C-alpha positions in Angstrom: -26.3 -32.8 -3.5 -25.4 -34.9 -6.1 -26.8 -35.5 -9.5 -25.5 -38.4 -11.7 -23.4 -37.2 -14.8 -23.7 -39.3 -17.9 -21.2 -39.5 -20.9 -22.6 -36.9 -22.8 -22.2 -34.1 -20.4 -19.3 -31.9 -21.0 -16.5 -31.5 -18.8 -17.5 -28.2 -16.8 -20.7 -29.3 -16.8 -19.6 -33.0 -14.8 -17.6 -30.5 -12.5 -21.1 -28.6 -11.9 -23.0 -31.5 -10.9 -21.7 -31.6 -7.4 -21.4 -27.9 -6.8 -22.9 -26.8 -3.4 -25.2 -24.9 -4.9 -25.3 -22.6 -1.2 -21.8 -21.9 -1.8 -21.7 -21.3 -5.1 -24.4 -18.2 -3.9 -22.0 -17.3 -1.1 -19.5 -16.9 -3.8 -21.6 -14.7 -5.9 -22.6 -12.3 -2.8 -18.7 -12.2 -2.2 -17.5 -11.1 -5.7 -20.6 -8.6 -6.4 -19.9 -7.2 -3.1 -16.5 -6.5 -3.4 -17.3 -5.3 -6.9 -19.9 -2.6 -5.9 -17.9 -1.4 -3.4 -15.0 -0.8 -5.0 -17.4 0.9 -7.8 -19.6 2.6 -5.1 -18.2 2.7 -1.8 -19.9 5.3 -0.3 -23.2 3.0 -1.3 -21.9 -0.1 0.2 -19.3 0.8 2.9 -18.6 -3.1 4.0 -18.3 -4.6 0.6 -14.7 -5.5 0.9 -15.6 -7.7 3.7 -16.5 -9.8 0.6 -12.4 -11.2 0.5 -13.4 -12.4 4.1 -15.8 -14.4 2.7 -13.9 -16.2 0.3 -11.1 -16.9 2.9 -14.0 -18.9 4.6 -14.8 -20.5 1.3 -11.8 -21.7 0.6 -10.8 -22.9 4.0 -14.1 -25.1 3.7 -13.4 -26.5 0.5 -9.7 -27.1 0.9 -9.9 -28.3 4.2 -12.8 -30.6 2.9 -10.9 -32.0 -0.1 -8.0 -32.4 1.9 -9.4 -34.9 4.9 -11.3 -36.8 1.9 -7.8 -37.7 0.4 -6.4 -38.4 3.6 -9.2 -40.7 4.9 -9.6 -43.1 1.8 -5.7 -42.8 1.3 -4.3 -42.3 4.6 -2.0 -39.9 2.9 -1.8 -36.5 1.4 -0.1 -36.5 -2.4 1.0 -32.9 -2.2 2.4 -32.7 -6.1 -1.1 -33.7 -7.4 -2.6 -31.3 -4.9 -0.4 -28.2 -5.9 -1.1 -29.0 -9.5 -4.5 -29.0 -9.0 -4.6 -25.5 -7.4 -2.3 -24.5 -10.6 -4.5 -25.4 -13.1 -7.5 -23.8 -11.4 -6.1 -20.5 -10.7 -3.1 -19.8 -12.5 -4.5 -19.3 -16.3 -7.0 -16.6 -15.2 -4.4 -15.0 -12.9 -1.6 -15.2 -15.5 -4.0 -13.5 -18.0 -5.1 -10.9 -15.6 -1.8 -9.4 -15.1 -0.3 -9.7 -18.9 -3.7 -8.0 -20.3 -3.5 -5.1 -17.4 0.9 -5.0 -17.9 0.2 -4.3 -21.5 -2.4 -1.8 -20.3 0.5 0.3 -18.2 2.5 0.3 -20.7 -0.2 1.6 -23.5 -1.7 3.9 -20.9 -0.8 4.7 -17.4 1.7 7.5 -17.3 5.3 6.7 -16.7 5.7 8.0 -13.6 3.7 5.2 -11.8 5.5 2.3 -13.9 8.1 1.7 -11.1 5.6 1.1 -8.4 3.0 -1.1 -11.2 6.5 -3.1 -11.9 7.1 -4.1 -8.7 3.4 -5.2 -7.6 3.4 -7.0 -11.2 6.3 -8.8 -10.3 5.0 -9.4 -6.4 1.5 -10.7 -8.2 3.0 -13.2 -10.1 4.7 -14.8 -7.2 2.1 -14.7 -5.1 4.0 -12.2 -2.7 1.6 -9.1 -3.0 0.3 -9.0 0.3 3.4 -8.7 1.9 4.8 -5.9 -0.8 1.7 -3.8 0.4 2.0 -4.9 4.2 5.6 -3.6 3.3 4.4 -0.5 1.9 2.3 0.0 4.6 4.7 0.7 7.0 6.7 2.3 5.0 6.6 6.8 5.6 8.3 7.2 2.0 5.8 5.0 0.2 2.6 5.8 1.9 1.2 7.7 -0.1 1.7 5.0 -3.4 -1.3 4.9 -5.6 -3.7 2.3 -5.7 -2.5 0.2 -8.4 -4.1 -2.3 -10.9 -2.2 -5.2 -8.9 -3.1 -4.4 -5.5 -6.3 -7.2 -5.7 -4.0 -9.9 -5.5 -2.9 -9.3 -2.3 -5.8 -11.8 -1.2 -4.7 -14.5 -3.9 -1.6 -14.3 -2.4 -2.8 -14.9 1.1 -5.0 -17.7 -0.5 -2.5 -19.3 -2.4 -0.1 -19.3 1.0 -2.8 -21.1 2.5 -3.0 -23.7 -0.2 1.0 -24.1 0.3 0.7 -24.4 4.3 -2.5 -26.5 5.4 -1.4 -29.4 3.5 2.1 -29.4 5.1 1.0 -28.5 8.4 -1.7 -31.8 7.8 1.2 -34.0 7.2 3.2 -32.6 10.3 0.3 -33.2 12.5 -0.2 -36.5 11.5 3.7 -37.3 11.7 3.6 -36.2 15.3 0.2 -38.2 16.0 1.4 -41.2 14.8 -2.0 -43.0 14.4 -3.2 -41.9 17.8 -6.0 -39.3 16.7 -8.4 -40.0 14.0 -8.0 -37.3 10.8 -10.8 -35.2 12.0 -9.6 -34.9 15.4 -6.0 -34.1 14.0 -7.3 -31.3 11.8 -9.3 -29.9 14.3 -6.3 -29.6 16.8 -4.5 -27.8 14.2 -7.2 -25.4 13.0 -8.1 -24.9 16.5 -4.6 -23.8 17.4 -3.8 -21.5 14.4 -7.6 -20.1 14.9 -7.1 -19.0 18.3 -3.5 -17.7 17.9 -4.3 -16.0 14.4 -7.2 -14.5 16.0 -5.2 -12.6 18.8 -2.3 -11.8 16.5 -4.9 -10.3 14.0 -6.3 -8.4 17.4 -3.3 -7.0 18.3 -1.6 -6.0 15.2 -4.8 -4.2 14.2 -4.2 -1.9 16.9 -0.7 -1.7 16.6 0.0 -2.0 13.2 -3.2 -2.0 11.1 -1.7 -2.1 7.5 0.4 -4.8 8.7 -2.8 -6.5 10.1 -4.6 -6.0 6.8 -2.6 -7.6 4.3 -0.8 -10.1 6.6 -1.0 -14.1 6.0 -0.5 -14.7 10.0 -3.6 -12.2 10.7 -5.8 -13.9 7.8 -5.2 -17.4 8.3 -7.9 -17.8 11.6 -10.3 -16.8 8.8 -9.6 -19.8 6.8 -8.9 -21.7 9.9 -12.9 -21.4 10.8 -13.7 -22.5 7.4 -11.8 -25.4 7.6 -13.3 -26.4 11.2 -16.6 -26.2 9.5 -15.3 -28.8 7.4 -15.0 -31.1 10.2 -18.4 -30.9 10.9 -20.6 -33.8 10.2 -24.3 -32.6 10.7 -27.0 -35.3 10.1 -29.3 -35.4 7.7 -32.1 -33.4 7.5 -34.9 -36.2 8.0 -36.8 -34.7 10.7 -38.2 -31.3 10.8 -36.2 -30.3 13.8 -33.0 -30.8 11.8 -34.6 -28.7 8.9 -35.0 -25.9 11.2 -31.8 -26.2 12.8 -30.0 -25.5 9.3 -32.6 -23.0 8.2 -31.8 -21.1 11.1 -28.1 -21.4 11.4 -27.6 -20.3 7.5 -30.5 -17.5 8.4 -28.3 -16.1 11.2 -25.6 -16.5 9.1 -26.7 -14.7 6.5 -27.8 -11.7 8.5 -24.6 -10.9 9.8 -23.0 -11.0 6.1 -25.6 -8.3 5.2 -25.4 -6.7 8.6 -21.2 -6.7 7.8 -21.8 -4.8 4.9 -23.6 -1.8 6.1 -22.5 -1.5 10.1 -18.4 -1.8 8.9 -17.1 1.4 7.1 -13.2 2.0 5.9 -12.5 3.8 9.1 -13.4 0.9 11.0 -10.7 -1.1 12.8 -10.3 -3.8 10.0 -10.0 -7.3 10.5 -9.7 -7.1 14.1 -12.8 -7.8 16.2 -15.0 -6.6 13.1 -13.9 -9.3 11.5 -15.5 -11.9 13.6 -18.7 -10.4 12.0 -18.6 -11.9 8.6 -16.4 -14.4 8.9 -18.8 -16.2 11.8 -21.5 -15.4 9.2 -19.7 -17.1 6.4 -18.8 -20.1 8.8 -22.6 -20.5 9.3 -23.4 -20.4 5.4 -21.2 -23.2 4.6 -21.7 -25.3 7.3 -25.4 -25.3 7.6 -26.6 -23.7 4.1 -26.8 -27.2 2.5 -30.4 -28.3 1.7 -31.8 -25.1 2.6 -33.7 -22.5 1.0 -29.9 -21.2 0.1 -29.3 -23.9 -2.1 -32.1 -23.0 -4.4 -31.3 -19.2 -4.1 -27.5 -20.5 -5.2 -28.8 -22.8 -7.9 -31.3 -19.6 -9.8 -29.5 -19.6 -13.2 -28.1 -15.6 -12.2 -26.8 -16.5 -9.1 -25.2 -19.7 -10.2 -23.7 -18.1 -13.3 -22.2 -15.1 -11.2 -20.7 -17.7 -8.7 -19.3 -19.7 -11.4 -17.4 -16.5 -13.0 -16.9 -15.3 -9.6 -12.6 -15.7 -9.5 -12.4 -14.5 -13.0 -15.0 -10.9 -12.1 -12.7 -10.6 -9.1 -9.6 -10.4 -11.1 -11.1 -8.1 -14.3 -12.9 -5.9 -12.2 -10.2 -4.0 -10.4 -7.7 -3.4 -13.4 -10.2 -1.2 -14.9 -11.2 0.6 -11.6 -7.5 1.8 -11.4 -6.1 2.3 -15.4 -9.3 3.7 -16.9 -9.6 7.2 -14.7 -6.1 7.6 -16.1 -7.2 7.1 -19.5 -10.1 9.2 -19.4 -8.6 11.8 -17.4 -11.0 12.4 -14.8 -12.8 10.8 -11.8 -15.2 7.7 -12.7 -18.6 8.9 -13.3 -22.1 6.8 -13.3 -21.6 6.0 -17.0 -18.0 4.8 -16.6 -18.7 2.7 -13.7 -21.8 0.9 -15.2 -19.5 0.3 -18.2 -16.7 -0.9 -16.0 -19.3 -3.6 -14.2 -20.9 -4.6 -17.7 -17.1 -5.2 -18.9 -15.8 -7.0 -16.0 -19.1 -9.4 -16.5 -18.5 -9.8 -20.2 -14.5 -10.3 -19.5 -14.9 -12.8 -16.8 -17.5 -14.6 -18.6 -15.5 -15.3 -21.3 -12.5 -16.4 -19.3 -14.5 -18.5 -17.5 -16.2 -20.6 -20.7 -13.3 -20.0 -23.3 -10.0 -20.6 -21.1 -10.1 -21.4 -17.3 -12.9 -24.5 -17.9 -11.4 -25.6 -21.4 -7.8 -25.5 -19.8 -9.0 -27.0 -16.6 -10.9 -29.7 -17.7 -9.3 -30.6 -21.3 -7.7 -34.0 -21.6 -4.1 -33.2 -21.9 -4.0 -30.5 -19.1 -5.6 -33.2 -16.8 -3.0 -35.6 -18.1 0.2 -33.2 -16.8 2.2 -34.6 -14.3 2.8 -32.8 -11.3 6.6 -31.9 -12.4 5.5 -30.7 -15.9 2.3 -28.7 -13.9 5.7 -27.0 -11.7 7.7 -26.2 -15.2 5.0 -24.7 -17.2 4.1 -22.6 -14.0 7.6 -21.0 -13.8 7.8 -21.0 -17.2 4.5 -18.6 -17.1 5.8 -16.9 -13.9 8.8 -15.7 -16.1 7.2 -14.6 -19.1 4.3 -12.6 -17.5 7.0 -11.2 -14.9 8.9 -10.3 -17.5 6.6 -7.3 -18.3 7.3 -6.1 -14.6 10.5 -6.5 -15.8 10.5 -4.7 -18.4 8.8 -1.3 -16.5 11.4 -1.8 -14.3 14.1 -1.3 -16.7 12.1 1.7 -18.6 12.3 3.4 -15.5 16.1 2.9 -14.9 17.2 4.1 -18.6 14.8 7.3 -17.9 16.9 7.8 -14.5 19.7 7.6 -16.0 19.5 9.7 -19.0 18.0 12.2 -16.9 20.6 11.6 -14.4 23.2 12.1 -16.9 21.5 15.2 -18.8 21.0 16.9 -15.3 24.6 16.5 -14.5 25.8 17.8 -17.8 23.4 20.8 -17.6 25.3 21.2 -13.9 28.6 21.1 -14.9 27.8 23.2 -18.1 26.8 25.7 -15.7 23.1 26.3 -17.3 22.2 29.7 -15.4 18.5 29.2 -15.5 18.3 25.7 -14.2 16.1 24.8 -11.6 16.1 27.1 -8.8 18.4 29.6 -10.3 15.3 30.3 -12.4 14.5 32.7 -9.6 10.4 33.0 -10.4 9.9 34.8 -7.6 11.5 37.2 -8.4 11.2 40.9 -10.1 13.7 39.5 -12.5 13.2 35.7 -13.4 15.7 34.1 -15.1 14.5 32.0 -18.5 16.2 30.0 -21.2 14.8 28.5 -23.9 17.0 25.5 -23.8 15.5 24.5 -21.0 11.7 24.9 -22.1 11.1 20.9 -22.1 13.7 19.7 -20.4 12.2 17.7 -17.3 15.0 16.1 -14.8 15.0 14.2 -13.0 12.3 12.0 -15.5 9.0 12.0 -13.8 8.9 8.1 -13.9 12.4 7.9 -11.7 11.6 11.1 -9.8 10.4 8.8 -7.0 13.7 7.9 -6.1 15.8 11.1 -6.8 16.1 11.0 -3.0 19.1 11.9 -0.6 18.3 10.1 2.4 20.3 7.7 4.0 20.1 4.9 6.7 22.6 6.5 8.7 20.7 9.9 9.1 17.1 8.0 9.1 14.9 6.4 12.0 12.1 4.8 10.0 9.7 4.5 11.8 11.4 3.0 14.9 12.3 4.7 17.8 15.9 4.5 17.3 17.7 8.0 17.3 20.2 7.9 14.1 22.3 10.9 13.5 24.9 11.5 11.0 27.8 13.9 10.7 27.8 15.6 7.2 30.2 18.4 6.0 33.8 19.1 7.7 34.0 16.1 10.5 36.9 17.2 11.9 38.4 20.4 12.2 35.5 22.4 11.5 34.5 26.2 11.9 31.1 25.6 13.4 28.8 22.8 14.4 25.0 22.7 13.3 22.3 19.9 14.6 19.4 19.4 11.8 16.4 17.6 13.4 13.1 17.1 11.5 10.9 14.8 9.7 11.5 13.5 5.9 11.5 17.0 4.6 14.4 17.8 7.0 16.3 14.5 5.1 15.6 16.3 1.7 18.6 18.4 2.6 20.9 15.6 3.4 23.5 16.4 0.1 22.6 20.0 0.4 23.7 20.0 4.4 26.8 18.4 3.4 28.1 20.5 0.1 27.0 23.4 2.6 29.3 21.6 5.4 32.3 21.1 3.2 32.3 24.4 1.2 32.2 26.4 5.0 33.9 23.8 6.8 31.2 23.2 8.8 29.8 19.6 10.7 26.1 19.5 10.0 24.4 16.5 12.6 20.8 15.2 11.1 18.4 13.1 12.6 15.4 12.7 10.4 12.3 10.2 11.3 9.2 9.4 9.3 6.5 11.9 10.2 7.8 13.0 13.1 10.0 16.2 14.2 10.9 18.4 17.3 7.8 19.1 19.3 6.2 18.4 22.7 2.8 17.9 21.3 1.6 14.3 19.9 1.3 14.1 16.6 -1.4 11.8 14.5 -0.4 8.6 12.9 -1.9 5.5 11.7 -1.8 3.4 14.5 -0.6 3.5 18.3 3.0 1.8 18.0 4.1 4.9 15.8 3.0 7.7 18.1 4.7 6.0 21.0 7.6 5.4 18.9 7.6 9.0 17.6 7.4 10.5 21.0 9.9 8.2 22.2 12.3 9.7 19.3 11.4 13.1 20.1 12.4 12.8 23.6 15.7 11.2 22.2 16.4 14.2 20.1 15.6 16.9 22.8 18.3 14.9 25.3 20.4 14.9 22.3 20.5 18.7 21.5 21.1 19.1 25.8 24.0 17.3 25.4 25.8 19.5 22.5 25.1 23.0 24.1 28.5 23.7 22.4 26.7 23.9 18.8 26.3 26.6 16.9 22.3 26.4 16.0 19.8 24.2 15.7 18.4 24.0 12.5 14.7 22.4 12.1 12.2 21.6 9.7 9.4 19.5 9.1 6.1 19.1 6.6 3.3 21.3 6.7 0.9 18.6 5.6 2.1 15.2 7.0 1.2 14.2 10.6 -0.3 17.0 11.8 -0.2 17.6 15.8 -3.2 16.2 17.7 -4.7 19.8 20.1 -5.5 19.5 23.5 -8.7 20.2 24.8 -9.2 24.3 24.4 -6.2 24.1 22.0 -6.8 25.0 18.2 -4.1 23.0 15.7 -2.5 26.1 15.2 -2.0 27.1 18.5 -0.8 23.4 19.3 1.5 23.7 16.6 3.1 26.8 17.9 3.1 25.4 21.5 4.4 22.2 20.7 7.5 23.5 19.1 8.4 26.3 21.2 8.3 24.1 24.1 10.6 21.1 22.5 13.0 24.1 21.4 13.4 25.7 25.0 13.6 22.0 26.3 16.3 21.1 23.7 18.5 24.4 23.8 17.5 26.0 27.4 17.7 29.4 25.5 21.9 28.9 24.8 21.8 27.5 21.2 19.9 29.5 18.7 17.1 28.2 16.6 16.8 28.4 12.9 13.4 27.1 11.0 13.5 26.2 7.6 9.8 27.1 6.5 8.5 23.8 4.6 8.2 23.7 0.9 5.0 24.5 -0.9 2.4 21.8 -1.3 1.8 20.4 -5.1 -1.0 18.4 -6.4 -1.5 15.0 -5.2 -1.0 14.1 -8.6 1.7 15.9 -9.8 4.3 13.2 -11.1 1.5 11.7 -12.9 0.7 15.1 -14.7 4.2 15.9 -15.1 4.9 12.9 -16.8 1.6 13.1 -19.1 3.5 16.0 -20.4 4.5 16.1 -24.1 6.8 19.4 -25.5 7.8 22.1 -23.9 6.7 22.5 -20.1 3.1 24.6 -19.5 1.0 25.6 -16.6 -1.5 22.3 -16.8 0.0 20.9 -13.2 0.7 24.2 -11.5 -0.8 24.8 -7.8 -2.2 28.2 -6.9 0.4 29.7 -4.4 -2.4 30.5 -2.1 -3.2 26.7 -1.9 0.1 25.7 -1.9 0.8 27.4 0.8 -2.2 27.2 2.8 -1.0 24.4 4.7 -0.3 25.8 8.9 2.9 24.8 9.3 3.6 27.6 12.1 7.7 28.3 11.7 7.2 32.2 11.8 4.6 31.7 14.7 7.3 29.8 16.9 10.0 32.0 15.8 7.7 35.0 17.3 6.8 33.0 20.1 10.4 31.5 21.0 12.0 33.6 24.4 15.1 32.4 22.9 17.2 33.6 20.0 15.5 32.2 16.7 15.1 33.2 12.8 13.3 31.5 9.6 14.6 30.9 6.8 11.4 31.0 3.6 12.7 29.7 0.4 9.1 29.9 -1.0 9.9 32.8 -3.3 12.6 30.2 -5.0 8.8 27.4 -5.6 6.5 29.8 -6.7 5.6 33.0 -8.6 3.3 35.8 -7.1 0.5 33.7 -7.8 1.1 30.1 -8.6 3.8 27.3 -7.7 5.0 25.0 -11.0 6.0 21.3 -10.4 8.7 21.8 -12.9 10.9 24.8 -12.3 13.8 25.8 -15.1 13.9 22.3 -16.3 13.8 20.5 -12.9 10.9 18.3 -11.5 10.8 20.5 -8.1 8.8 17.3 -6.6 9.2 13.4 -6.4 5.5 13.1 -5.0 2.4 15.0 -3.8 4.9 15.8 -0.7 8.7 16.0 -1.3 11.0 17.8 -2.9 13.4 15.8 -5.2 17.0 16.0 -4.3 17.9 17.2 -7.7 15.7 20.4 -7.0 17.0 20.7 -3.3 20.5 20.8 -4.8 19.7 24.1 -7.3 18.4 25.9 -3.9 21.6 25.1 -2.0 23.4 28.7 -3.1 20.1 30.4 -2.1 19.7 28.5 1.4 23.9 29.1 2.2 23.6 32.5 1.9 20.5 32.8 3.8 22.2 30.2 6.4 25.1 32.3 6.8 23.1 35.2 7.5 20.7 33.8 10.1 23.8 32.8 12.0 25.7 35.8 11.7 22.8 37.6 12.9 21.9 35.4 15.7 25.4 35.3 17.1 26.2 39.2 17.7 
């Protein structure tokens, strides 16, 4: 739909004269669906499909643009194409990232700076989707909080599409060498990409849904369908039949989109086959929507303006959703959500009208050659990414200072440091010098981890085992097997082994411990890997029946077992452990079960990082709640038909009523589940004493 533009019309207005108003309305629908979902997820459970709609729109518009250029000139000018994309997308993106980065430094607890800094950099270079995909399969990063840069994953996927599509079109043109028309070549390419990507998407959603959600390869088919729609040339609606066909096609598409908002929920395996509903709906609308009532709806001023600012609205709303609760100190309520909605609309309007469009349509920017645009883009990227580097540097400085301080305290023999405070005893140790000490620094606590690759199998079924302590000429040999809560103790195992002249073989797996029961996991692939690893763990112990003990431990809250029919979770937990112990030891090797650490508040590190001055009880977890998850070690020890004992160190974590996150100047937890390596090291003398006592008793 084209309207002649005269010389008195502004550049921005002239660009909008050729707008497909039905697509502008579709943009408004997509961005409002996403925004409302983020603010009221229970009211609009499938609003996140708005991202899929954007993918279809991008596929349609970019493919149409490239095909027009190929047909008109016989070639694609990559530099100019990418320069236009940069002029359109980078100003708003860099402004949002820079402002959000400043807000993170000003308002967000330092404990989150490390994660947020990495994601800021990933967003700046449009690799955020791969950062999130990597974190989704990283067991030790699985509890990452949503970051204010997380929504850049979809923009990263789009940017990667903008790079890949013209290159693929050029490659196909070179291979075809004039034997096919421009449109036919595009159909072959997009059809092949669409089919392969959809098949891979369905397979990945079933096996590794986290990767499937963020991966470019599993989303390419959505762009491809939009691109295929751009190759369809409908006849002009000069007859009633043609008009009815357009209207029916567009109406079916609109119905599919509205339906997707309600039948798709966060629990739906996605994207997979479920994404077909919104993607096909959007494809029908971009194909048939022109010259229908949907164009009239899209041209309505409120709808058209929302579509016009949709990119900026998408950029601005999410950082506020993440950062504002940290500023307020509580979850978002109705007023704060409405404030975010209004504020995002205002910021998006200002950004579009006074930043994006003036830069996009200004004469000097339009006159910039692609090379200069590339240079400016790189310079701006480096400047913006500098904020992320700054947060990571600040975290590193805190980490080094805390590590130095912890070393000084340890070598200075501070009597009440960490577990030496004995907070659960009748005679706790108190040292006024530790009142305002918190090591490791909360910002660096996440990385205070003793794990080692040689002792860790991640999420694969490889059985990696390492030998710690005295590896030759040892007097005793133990095998320690468990999930990440077992590998928390690696430094302690090593020190105990060297002090006592023992060898301790350690094997750990993400979310997987020694049990015959099936454990829950995000996907079937991880369940299968865990099951295979457990079989190998049992076989390893069977091959080493000469060891002095099997040491086992596991998380009480992560990856619980799946009970069989007629069983409770508690029964399945105990039965699974005892069956695995019996299969591994045949009753000949004593089993020592280490009770899991108490469970802290989910936001424990963020909470601790907000403390100023002396440590107080603000972030404490009541002991009754912290020890409430059923772990089953004591029950399994009692039910085991061989020799078994339990080590329970809970009184070093908790008083009679509460479990604090900072004990004796040491930050106890590095996340909502795992103990810091520093606190584990302070537990070493008490663990060592208990372990030697249990071994002595079991070997009588």
